C-alpha angles and dihedrals in degrees: 000000000000124000088248090057092050092048089052091050093051093050099041114137114235116240121199123183140158131041097308091049094052093051092045092051091050093050093043093051091047092050091050091047091051091045087235101115099124093048093048090048092052092048092049090050089053090047091050090053090050090052091052097045104038117073090189093055091045090053092046092053098043106034114102092198096066109094122242090243092053092046091049093049093047094045091047091052091048092050092050092047091049091048095230120177123261089255094058091039091055091044092053089045092056092045090050094046090051092049092240100126089115087068096048095104090050090049090053091049092050091047090052091050089053091047092051091049091047090053093047093248126141121220118226135175130200126198117195137174090240133031113270118226122230093263092055092045091050091050092049091046091051091049092049090047090054090049097045099035097227140070116292127213103210124200119186133204136174127234111174090195089074088074091202143343122046147264114225124191118193114180105313094336125096129201111194113190095152120139089231092060093043090053091047090050091048090050091051091049092049091051090053092051096043 
């Protein structure tokens, strides 16, 4: 990756569109206006974890057969139990009233993208054949930070089909050094020669 590519990644403008983007922008602007951005971000992270870990909450937010009143009552109880701020409580209330709970996870993702951009951070993801330990993730994060010139939020995932190596996405750029891709490229080259 050239220094020009890394400079472009670090300065990329964030683009949000669609339903989730509109809700995320509204919440973000409200949190900034209320000087409550860090607290709202923490609460949304907790809510995102709840959505991932709770099958009941996932069903509540995605099922079209649960009535609006039942969704509102359940979400209100969950918000109270979690101790979320009035800002997040009102946000979830609006999302519930508009029957958009099925987009809640996307709204949280878009909010987090805006937050990272606001903080001057770059999002990156790495996919490897085997799970990376914390030391390897820290080393990769440090290397990416030196390439990009700003803090990097690194998410990791495992895809055993890669066989080895890794696929790294930083902003809109992708670096594919997986063994699977190298073998596919070698196979294509050999077909051209033969």
